[in-house]
C-alpha positions as semicolon CSV with decimal commas, in nm:
position;residue;x (nm);y (nm);z (nm)
1;M;14,866;30,748;13,429
2;L;14,568;30,696;13,646
3;L;14,323;30,949;13,733
4;D;14,279;30,940;14,131
5;L;13,930;30,763;14,175
6;G;13,910;30,957;14,520
7;G;13,947;31,272;14,329
8;R;13,628;31,509;14,263
9;Y;13,638;31,615;13,891
10;R;13,384;31,766;13,656
11;L;13,309;31,833;13,277
12;N;13,494;32,134;13,167
13;P;13,229;32,447;13,165
14;Q;13,399;32,525;12,820
15;V;13,336;32,172;12,698
16;A;13,029;32,065;12,478
17;L;12,935;31,691;12,444
18;R;12,790;31,591;12,131
19;P;12,646;31,224;12,134
20;E;12,724;30,982;11,871
21;P;12,685;30,620;11,810
22;F;13,010;30,538;11,939
23;G;13,009;30,739;12,244
24;A;13,042;31,126;12,211
25;L;13,274;31,414;12,045
26;A;13,385;31,665;12,307
27;Y;13,457;32,009;12,140
28;H;13,664;32,268;12,412
29;F;13,579;32,592;12,301
30;G;13,876;32,749;12,487
31;T;14,153;32,546;12,291
32;R;13,954;32,457;12,017
33;R;14,030;32,092;12,042
34;L;13,816;31,816;11,918
35;T;13,844;31,459;12,174
36;F;13,652;31,160;12,100
37;L;13,472;30,965;12,389
38;K;13,503;30,598;12,260
39;T;13,194;30,448;12,469
40;P;12,876;30,545;12,588
41;Q;12,995;30,422;12,947
42;L;13,240;30,694;12,947
43;V;13,014;30,951;12,847
44;A;12,789;30,870;13,112
45;A;13,061;30,841;13,325
46;V;13,205;31,223;13,234
47;R;12,825;31,354;13,250
48;L;12,786;31,212;13,611
49;L;13,149;31,359;13,759
50;A;12,986;31,653;13,868
51;A;12,698;31,473;14,070
52;H;12,946;31,237;14,284
53;D;13,204;31,290;14,540
54;T;13,455;31,085;14,392
55;V;13,536;30,957;14,042
56;A;13,449;30,587;14,156
57;G;13,116;30,680;14,258
58;A;13,062;30,851;13,907
59;L;13,208;30,526;13,726
60;H;12,960;30,329;13,942
61;A;12,682;30,546;13,887
62;A;12,738;30,496;13,499
63;G;12,697;30,110;13,541
64;I;13,083;30,046;13,510
65;P;13,206;29,713;13,716
66;A;13,465;29,790;13,978
67;G;13,683;29,535;13,779
68;E;13,691;29,790;13,480
69;H;13,751;30,108;13,686
70;A;14,136;30,129;13,650
71;R;14,081;30,122;13,253
72;Y;13,845;30,408;13,295
73;A;14,090;30,571;13,508
74;V;14,327;30,574;13,252
75;A;14,094;30,704;12,989
76;L;13,950;30,990;13,216
77;A;14,336;31,101;13,296
78;A;14,378;31,138;12,894
79;L;14,067;31,361;12,944
80;A;14,190;31,542;13,220
81;D;14,533;31,602;13,010
82;S;14,281;31,734;12,726
83;E;14,122;31,960;12,932
84;V;13,798;31,801;12,889
85;I;13,757;31,720;13,258
86;D;13,924;31,957;13,547
87;A;13,924;31,897;13,902
88;R;13,682;32,070;14,119
């Protein structure tokens, strides 16, 4: 599944990100679920989601090349399924 690059998302308010050398750990206080964000670029994109009108805008601001947006849309869709990010 791909996340809509034109959609508006944010980091779920019940999620805390802990920086790690590989990216970050995301802990959801509601579900008590731990999720790994496997690259620093993905972490940057997730942090920028709320500040941009679209997912594509957040990916661009995170320095992710347009050719890689589809790959990140798959990762973001998994984060949405895990309730790490949600639509706004």
